[in-house]
C-alpha positions as CSV (number, residue, x, y, z in Angstrom):
1,M,-3.7,-16.6,34.2
2,S,-4.7,-17.1,31.0
3,N,-2.7,-18.8,27.9
4,L,-0.6,-16.7,25.6
5,I,-2.4,-16.6,22.3
6,G,-1.0,-18.8,19.3
7,Y,0.5,-17.4,16.4
8,L,-1.4,-19.4,14.5
9,D,-4.6,-18.3,16.1
10,P,-7.2,-16.5,13.8
11,D,-7.4,-14.0,16.4
12,F,-3.6,-13.3,16.6
13,L,-3.8,-12.4,12.7
14,L,-6.2,-9.7,13.6
15,I,-3.4,-8.3,15.8
16,L,-1.1,-8.6,12.9
17,D,-3.7,-6.6,11.1
18,E,-4.0,-4.0,14.0
19,V,-0.1,-3.6,14.6
20,S,0.3,-2.9,10.9
21,D,-2.0,-0.3,10.8
22,L,-0.6,1.6,13.6
23,L,2.9,1.2,12.4
24,K,1.2,3.2,9.1
25,M,0.3,6.1,11.5
26,V,3.7,6.2,13.0
27,F,5.9,5.8,9.6
28,Q,3.0,8.2,8.2
29,T,2.8,6.0,5.5
30,E,-0.7,4.9,3.4
31,E,1.3,3.1,0.2
32,S,3.9,1.1,2.1
33,L,3.3,-2.8,3.9
34,T,4.2,-2.3,7.2
35,L,5.6,-5.0,9.6
36,A,7.6,-6.0,12.5
37,L,10.4,-8.5,11.4
38,S,11.7,-10.9,14.3
39,G,15.3,-9.7,15.5
40,T,16.6,-6.0,16.4
41,G,17.0,-3.2,14.0
42,S,20.1,-4.9,12.6
43,A,17.7,-7.4,11.1
44,G,16.0,-4.8,9.8
45,M,18.9,-3.1,8.3
46,E,20.1,-6.8,7.0
47,A,16.7,-7.6,5.8
48,G,16.7,-4.8,3.3
49,M,20.3,-5.3,2.1
50,T,19.8,-9.2,1.1
51,S,16.5,-8.6,-0.3
52,L,16.8,-5.6,-2.4
53,L,20.1,-5.8,-3.7
54,E,21.3,-8.6,-5.5
55,P,25.3,-9.3,-6.3
56,D,26.7,-6.7,-8.7
57,D,24.1,-4.1,-8.1
58,T,25.3,-0.9,-7.5
59,V,24.2,0.8,-4.4
60,V,25.8,4.5,-3.2
61,M,25.7,4.9,0.7
62,C,26.3,7.7,2.6
63,V,28.7,7.3,5.3
64,Y,29.0,9.7,8.3
65,G,28.8,7.6,11.3
66,F,29.1,4.2,13.1
67,F,26.0,2.9,11.8
68,C,26.6,4.0,8.3
69,E,29.6,2.1,8.6
70,R,27.5,-1.1,9.7
71,M,25.3,-1.0,6.3
72,V,28.3,-0.8,4.3
73,E,29.6,-4.2,5.6
74,M,26.3,-5.5,5.3
75,A,26.1,-4.6,1.4
76,E,29.5,-5.6,0.6
77,R,28.6,-9.2,2.1
78,V,25.5,-9.1,-0.3
79,G,28.3,-9.2,-2.9
80,A,26.8,-5.6,-4.2
81,N,29.3,-2.9,-5.9
82,V,29.3,-0.9,-2.8
83,V,30.2,2.9,-3.5
84,P,30.4,4.4,0.2
85,L,30.6,7.9,0.2
86,R,32.5,9.1,3.4
87,A,32.0,12.5,4.8
88,E,32.6,13.9,8.2
89,W,31.4,12.4,11.1
90,G,28.8,14.8,13.1
91,R,28.1,17.1,10.0
92,P,25.2,16.5,8.0
93,F,26.2,15.0,4.9
94,P,26.7,17.0,2.0
95,T,24.0,16.6,-0.9
96,E,26.4,17.9,-3.6
97,M,28.6,14.7,-3.1
98,L,25.5,11.9,-3.4
99,E,24.8,14.4,-6.7
100,N,28.1,14.1,-8.2
101,E,28.4,10.6,-7.7
102,L,25.3,9.5,-9.3
103,K,26.0,11.2,-12.6
104,K,28.8,8.6,-12.7
105,H,26.7,5.5,-13.1
106,S,24.2,4.7,-15.3
107,R,22.2,2.7,-13.3
108,V,22.3,2.7,-9.5
109,K,19.9,0.4,-7.4
110,M,19.8,2.2,-3.8
111,V,21.0,4.7,-2.4
112,T,21.1,4.6,1.8
113,A,21.5,6.8,4.9
114,V,20.9,7.0,8.4
115,H,18.3,9.2,9.9
116,A,19.1,9.5,13.4
117,E,22.9,8.5,13.4
118,T,23.5,7.7,17.2
119,S,27.3,7.5,16.9
120,T,27.5,11.0,16.3
121,G,24.1,12.8,17.7
122,L,23.5,13.9,14.3
123,L,19.7,14.1,12.8
124,Q,20.5,13.8,9.1
125,P,18.2,15.8,6.5
126,L,16.6,13.1,4.2
127,E,14.5,15.0,1.5
128,D,17.2,16.1,-0.8
129,L,18.9,12.8,-0.7
130,S,15.6,10.9,-1.3
131,G,15.0,13.7,-4.4
132,L,18.4,12.6,-5.8
133,A,17.7,9.1,-5.6
134,R,14.4,9.4,-7.0
135,E,15.9,11.3,-10.4
136,H,18.0,8.7,-11.0
137,D,15.6,5.7,-10.4
138,A,17.3,4.2,-7.5
139,L,15.5,2.8,-4.5
140,F,16.1,4.9,-1.2
141,M,16.8,3.1,2.1
142,V,16.8,4.5,5.3
143,D,18.2,4.0,8.7
144,A,15.3,5.0,11.7
145,V,16.1,2.7,14.7
146,T,16.6,5.7,16.9
147,S,14.3,8.4,14.9
148,L,11.0,6.6,14.7
149,G,8.8,7.7,17.4
150,G,10.6,10.8,18.5
151,N,11.7,12.9,15.1
152,E,9.5,12.8,11.9
153,V,9.5,9.8,9.9
154,A,7.5,10.9,6.7
155,V,7.7,8.1,4.5
156,D,5.5,8.7,1.8
157,D,6.4,12.5,1.9
158,W,10.1,11.7,1.7
159,A,9.9,8.9,-0.6
160,I,11.4,6.4,1.4
161,D,11.3,3.0,0.0
162,Y,12.6,1.4,2.8
163,C,12.4,2.3,6.3
164,Y,13.5,0.2,9.4
165,S,13.7,0.7,13.0
166,A,13.8,-0.9,16.3
167,T,11.4,-1.3,19.1
168,Q,13.7,-0.2,22.2
169,K,14.3,3.1,21.2
170,C,11.6,6.1,21.1
171,L,8.8,3.3,20.7
172,A,9.9,2.5,24.2
173,C,9.2,-1.2,23.9
174,P,11.5,-4.5,24.7
175,P,14.2,-5.0,22.4
176,G,13.7,-7.8,19.8
177,L,11.4,-6.2,16.8
178,S,12.3,-4.1,13.7
179,P,9.3,-2.2,12.4
180,V,9.7,-1.5,8.7
181,A,8.0,-0.1,6.0
182,I,8.3,-0.9,2.2
183,S,7.2,1.0,-0.5
184,P,5.3,-0.6,-3.6
185,R,8.5,0.1,-5.4
186,A,10.4,-1.6,-3.1
187,R,8.4,-4.5,-3.0
188,E,8.0,-5.0,-6.8
189,A,11.9,-4.9,-6.7
190,I,12.0,-7.7,-4.3
191,E,9.5,-9.7,-6.6
192,N,11.1,-9.4,-9.6
193,R,14.7,-10.5,-8.6
194,K,16.7,-12.6,-10.6
195,K,17.5,-15.0,-7.6
196,R,16.0,-15.5,-4.6
197,P,17.8,-13.8,-1.7
198,T,20.4,-15.4,0.2
199,S,18.5,-15.5,3.7
200,W,15.3,-17.3,4.0
201,Y,14.4,-16.1,7.6
202,L,15.4,-12.3,6.2
203,D,13.5,-12.5,3.2
204,L,11.5,-9.4,2.8
205,G,9.2,-11.3,0.4
206,L,8.2,-14.1,2.3
207,I,7.6,-12.4,5.6
208,G,5.7,-9.5,3.7
209,N,3.4,-12.5,2.7
210,Y,2.8,-13.7,6.3
211,W,1.9,-9.8,7.2
212,S,-0.2,-9.1,4.1
213,D,-4.1,-10.2,3.6
214,E,-3.3,-13.8,3.0
215,H,-1.0,-14.2,6.2
216,V,1.0,-16.9,4.6
217,Y,3.4,-18.8,7.4
218,H,6.5,-18.1,7.0
219,H,8.1,-18.8,10.6
220,T,7.1,-18.5,14.5
221,A,6.0,-15.3,15.1
222,P,7.4,-13.6,18.6
223,V,3.7,-13.4,19.8
224,S,4.8,-11.5,23.5
225,M,6.7,-9.0,21.7
226,I,4.2,-8.1,18.8
227,L,1.5,-7.8,21.9
228,A,4.1,-5.4,23.4
229,L,4.8,-3.5,20.4
230,R,0.8,-3.2,19.6
231,E,0.7,-1.8,23.4
232,G,3.5,0.5,22.5
233,L,2.0,2.0,19.3
234,R,-1.0,3.1,21.2
235,V,1.1,5.0,23.7
236,V,2.8,6.8,21.0
237,L,-0.4,7.5,19.7
238,E,-2.7,8.5,22.5
239,E,0.5,11.1,24.0
240,G,0.1,12.1,20.0
241,L,3.3,12.1,17.0
242,E,3.8,15.8,17.1
243,A,3.4,16.3,21.2
244,R,6.0,13.5,21.5
245,Y,8.3,14.7,19.1
246,E,8.3,18.5,20.9
247,R,8.8,16.5,24.5
248,H,11.8,15.0,22.9
249,Q,13.2,18.7,21.9
250,R,12.3,20.3,25.1
251,N,13.9,17.7,27.0
252,A,17.1,17.7,24.8
253,A,17.5,21.2,25.1
254,A,17.5,21.3,28.7
255,L,19.9,18.8,28.8
256,R,22.1,20.6,26.6
257,A,21.8,23.5,28.5
258,G,22.8,22.0,31.4
259,L,25.7,20.1,30.2
260,E,27.1,23.6,28.4
261,A,26.5,25.2,31.9
262,L,29.1,22.6,33.0
263,G,31.6,23.5,30.3
264,M,31.0,20.8,28.0
265,E,31.3,21.0,24.4
266,L,28.5,19.8,22.1
267,V,29.6,17.8,19.2
268,V,27.1,18.7,16.6
269,P,25.8,21.7,15.3
270,E,23.1,23.2,16.6
271,E,20.6,23.0,13.7
272,Y,21.4,19.3,13.1
273,R,21.3,17.9,17.0
274,L,19.3,14.6,17.6
275,A,17.0,15.2,20.6
276,Q,17.7,11.3,21.5
277,I,20.9,11.3,21.9
278,T,23.3,14.3,23.0
279,P,27.1,13.8,22.8
280,V,29.7,15.9,24.4
281,W,33.3,15.7,24.0
282,I,35.5,14.7,26.9
283,P,37.2,17.4,28.8
284,E,40.8,17.6,28.5
285,G,42.5,15.6,31.7
286,L,39.5,13.6,32.1
287,E,39.7,9.9,31.5
288,D,36.5,8.3,29.7
289,T,35.8,5.1,31.6
290,P,36.2,6.1,35.1
291,V,33.3,8.8,34.5
292,R,31.2,6.5,33.0
293,Q,31.7,3.8,35.8
294,T,30.8,6.0,38.9
295,L,28.2,7.5,37.0
296,L,26.3,3.9,37.0
297,R,27.8,2.1,40.1
298,D,27.3,5.5,42.4
299,Y,24.1,7.1,41.0
300,G,22.6,4.4,38.7
301,I,22.9,6.5,35.7
302,E,24.4,4.7,32.5
303,I,25.7,7.2,29.7
304,G,27.1,5.7,26.5
305,R,30.7,5.7,25.4
306,G,31.9,6.9,21.9
307,L,32.2,4.3,19.0
308,G,34.3,4.1,16.0
309,E,36.1,7.3,15.4
310,F,34.6,8.8,18.4
311,A,35.7,6.0,20.9
312,G,37.4,7.3,24.0
313,K,36.5,10.9,22.7
314,V,33.0,11.6,23.5
315,W,30.1,10.8,26.1
316,R,26.6,10.2,24.4
317,V,23.5,10.8,26.6
318,G,20.4,9.2,25.5
319,L,17.0,10.9,26.0
320,M,14.5,8.9,24.2
321,G,10.9,7.3,25.0
322,E,9.9,7.1,27.9
323,S,13.2,7.8,29.4
324,S,13.0,11.4,27.8
325,K,11.8,12.8,31.0
326,P,12.8,16.2,33.4
327,E,14.0,14.3,36.4
328,Y,16.3,12.3,34.6
329,I,18.3,15.1,33.0
330,L,18.5,17.0,36.5
331,A,19.6,13.8,38.2
332,L,22.6,13.0,35.6
333,L,23.7,16.7,35.8
334,S,23.3,16.7,39.8
335,A,25.8,13.6,39.4
336,L,27.9,15.1,37.1
337,E,28.6,18.3,39.5
338,E,29.7,15.5,42.2
339,V,31.6,13.1,39.9
340,L,33.6,15.6,37.3
341,P,35.2,17.5,40.4
342,R,36.3,14.5,41.9
343,N,38.1,13.4,38.6
344,G,39.9,17.0,38.0
345,F,37.4,19.2,36.4
346,E,35.9,22.0,38.7
347,V,32.3,23.1,37.6
348,A,30.2,25.6,39.8
349,H,27.8,23.9,42.2
350,G,24.7,23.6,40.6
351,A,25.6,25.7,37.6
352,G,24.2,22.4,35.4
353,V,20.9,21.9,37.2
354,G,20.2,25.3,37.5
355,A,20.7,25.9,33.7
356,A,18.9,23.3,32.8
357,S,15.4,24.1,35.2
358,K,15.8,27.0,33.3
359,A,15.5,26.1,30.1
360,L,12.3,23.6,31.2
361,A,10.4,26.6,32.9
362,T,11.1,28.9,29.9
363,T,9.9,25.9,26.9
């Protein structure tokens, strides 16, 4: 067995450059600095807040789910002037709400949004929000934790200034890194801060210097995680971005068809549904935890519980990365056909599997 390459080895610095280039392809950017932060997606979120915002900066935040609320809490801890615009969960954020709010402020430092809000299963359109941010000379920060590698994330075309993701979702790597893209405007804002960020470890300026051509040492890089990310990105690009997007959509459509055939009601309107997470309302008379526990204990299938406002009200079924496969869909639907009747919710045997199989055959 060979020794693990050192984080200061010149050959490892070449690997950093390669990973950065691969990330540019997946983020669809030529202008941004791309790198991977040591930490999960929440580290990417917090790095953006602490590096781009200063105390008393105004940040207008589009809030329509659990992870949007997490962004609000982080911005408040920075000491920014936080303006949360709260809209209905499970529905796209109304552009006019942001437009009206921006008109009230002489200076807005940043606008934030979540692309794939996994608490609700919503895929939020971003271009109109980005356009409004740019009209008001505000930075645009986007959470792409679940969408990167499973949906188009066009950083340059959509004028996203700071975009962060996570390795364990559609990139299908182990958790522990947060890939990010930092636009020239965002880098300029970081360089021109009045005070240094309160977090040294998540200072995007310092970390950016390590991932840039100079490779200025910052902290010990998680070598094995970065090697795993390089391989994961290679797999994504070998499949092809468009093919990968289409696979997620095709499998999600089959899952939805099967769930609806079992009498389940989907949470999000059809045109805004996220392929990676499909939430359904828990049918009346069923309890949340017993069904999920039975699926996990007896069938080895885990589905997610509801978060925040949806706790105890929805189940969330994930299909992302290498886990977005027809056989997983059919296994879940088959299990539900057995488990639901045992818990008092009658379904026609074979209905879910049959509807999903038909959907897969026709697409």
